[in-house]
matplotlib code that plots the C-alpha trace (Angstrom):
import matplotlib.pyplot as plt

x = [-17.5, -19.1, -17.5, -13.9, -14.5, -15.4, -12.1, -10.7, -12.3, -11.3, -8.3, -7.1, -9.5, -7.0, -3.9, -4.8, -5.2, -1.8, 0.0, -2.1, -1.5, 2.1, 2.7, 1.0, 3.9, 6.5, 5.4, 4.6, 8.1, 9.6, 8.0, 8.8, 12.4, 12.8, 10.5, 14.7, 16.9, 15.0, 15.6, 19.5, 19.7, 17.6, 20.3, 22.9, 21.5, 21.4, 24.8, 26.8, 24.0, 23.1, 19.8, 18.2, 17.0, 13.5, 12.5, 11.2, 9.2, 10.2, 7.0, 7.5, 8.2, 11.5, 10.5, 13.7, 15.9, 15.3, 11.4, 10.4, 10.8, 8.2, 5.2, 2.4, -1.1, -4.5, -6.9, -8.5, -4.8, -5.2, -8.6, -7.7, -5.2, -7.4, -9.8, -7.1, -5.6, -9.3, -9.6, -6.8, -7.8, -10.9, -9.4, -6.7, -9.7, -11.7, -9.7, -8.5, -12.0, -12.4, -9.0, -11.0, -13.9, -11.9, -10.0, -13.6, -15.3, -12.2, -11.4, -16.2, -15.6, -12.8, -15.1, -18.0, -18.1, -21.1, -22.3]
y = [13.0, 9.4, 6.8, 8.6, 8.1, 5.0, 4.2, 5.9, 3.0, 0.7, 1.5, 1.7, -1.5, -3.5, -1.4, -2.9, -6.0, -6.4, -5.1, -8.3, -11.2, -9.5, -9.4, -13.4, -14.3, -12.8, -14.4, -18.0, -17.6, -17.2, -20.2, -22.5, -20.6, -21.2, -25.1, -25.5, -23.7, -25.6, -29.4, -28.4, -27.1, -30.4, -32.9, -31.1, -31.8, -35.7, -35.9, -34.3, -35.1, -32.3, -31.1, -28.8, -25.9, -25.4, -21.9, -20.4, -17.7, -15.5, -15.2, -11.0, -9.1, -6.6, -3.5, -2.8, -0.2, 1.1, 2.6, 2.6, -1.4, -1.2, -3.2, -1.2, -1.2, -1.9, 0.0, -0.4, 0.8, 3.7, 4.1, 3.4, 6.2, 8.5, 8.6, 7.9, 11.8, 13.4, 12.2, 14.0, 17.1, 17.0, 16.8, 19.9, 21.9, 20.8, 22.0, 24.7, 25.7, 24.5, 26.6, 30.1, 29.0, 29.3, 32.4, 34.8, 33.2, 33.9, 37.8, 37.9, 36.5, 39.4, 42.0, 41.0, 42.0, 40.2, 42.4]
z = [-34.3, -32.7, -34.5, -34.5, -30.4, -31.3, -32.8, -30.4, -27.5, -30.2, -30.3, -26.6, -25.8, -28.5, -27.4, -23.9, -25.3, -27.0, -23.4, -21.5, -23.5, -24.1, -20.1, -19.9, -22.5, -21.4, -17.3, -19.2, -20.6, -17.0, -15.8, -18.3, -17.7, -14.3, -14.5, -16.4, -13.9, -10.9, -13.2, -13.6, -9.7, -9.0, -10.7, -9.5, -6.0, -6.5, -8.8, -5.5, -2.6, -1.3, 0.1, -0.9, 1.4, 3.1, 2.1, 6.1, 6.5, 9.1, 11.7, 12.5, 8.3, 9.5, 7.7, 5.0, 5.2, 2.3, 3.1, -1.4, -0.2, 2.6, 2.9, 0.8, 3.7, 2.8, 1.6, 5.5, 7.5, 4.8, 6.3, 10.1, 9.4, 7.9, 11.1, 13.2, 11.5, 11.3, 15.4, 15.8, 14.4, 16.3, 19.3, 18.9, 17.4, 20.8, 23.0, 21.5, 21.3, 25.3, 25.7, 24.0, 26.1, 30.0, 29.3, 28.1, 31.1, 33.2, 32.2, 32.3, 36.2, 37.1, 35.4, 37.1, 40.8, 43.4, 46.2]

ax = plt.figure().add_subplot(projection="3d")
ax.plot(x, y, z, "-o")
ax.set_aspect("equal")
plt.show()
């Protein structure tokens, strides 16, 4: 039982390591190709005296039309939203209880007559 579990764990580790190595090789290949392309682009710019466009970072990120492409929220933002939501639920519950207490109070005052 333990031997098969260890073998399975070892096989899983090897599989994950192979995936990681393949991903690293892919990224390195992509980086080299991009360097070659940039070299060719620079050669064309030099040949035709074209200035390279500077990438300007927008100050305020614009929300994309596609909601699937939106910026992912950080854990801090998610925690703050959950806390606000919980606070909203608590406030709703508090208001409901206060309303019920006021109704009971009015009923009691209506039935009580001071002489």
